[in-house]
N, C-alpha and C positions, 0 to 999 in steps of 0.2 A: 379639325370637322366638327364643330358644336351640332347637338342635337337639342332642340328646346322642346319641352312638353308643355304645354298650355292648357289648362283646365279652365274651362268657363261654364255659365249655365247656359242651355240650349238657348236657341233662339236668335242667335248673331245671323246676320245675312252672310252670304257665299263673299259678297264686296267687304264688309267687314274684316272677314277673316283675312281676306286677300290684302287688304290693306296692313293689317297688323303682321302677316307673313312679311310684307315688304319692307316695312318700320324695324322689326326685330331683324331681319339680315341684315340691313343697312349698318345698324348698331354693331353686329357682330363684326362686321367688317371694319367698320371704324374703330373700335376699342379691342377687337382681339387678331386683326390683320386677316382676318380669314377671306377667302374667294366665296362669294355669291352662291356658285354652283357646290360648294361644302357644308352650306348652312341648311340644316334640316328642321323643319318647327311641324311638331305633330298636334292637332287638335284635339282635345276631348270633350265631347259636350255631355255635361252633367245635367240630370233632372233636377230640380229644385227639392225635390223629395229625397235625393240621394247624397244630399250636402247638409252638414249641420254646423253651426259655428256657436261656441257657447254654450253647449248642450241642446241647442233648439233648430229644428230642421227648417231650412228656409221656406219651405213649403206651408209651413207653420206660421210662418211670421205675416204679422199685419201689414207691414209696408214690403210685399211682394215687389 
């Protein structure tokens, strides 16, 4: 029963998240032998002001 935590910038659509959840579930079933109902996917939307890479907030990068 894998539980996948996916953190991403806010702004993805419900449809994009549904598509990703379906693809991740299929991969778990194929690779791990899981049953679809045993795979959980938890999405966490993060504002760019709350995420930094290389010491720089994404909200402050010129190519947001």
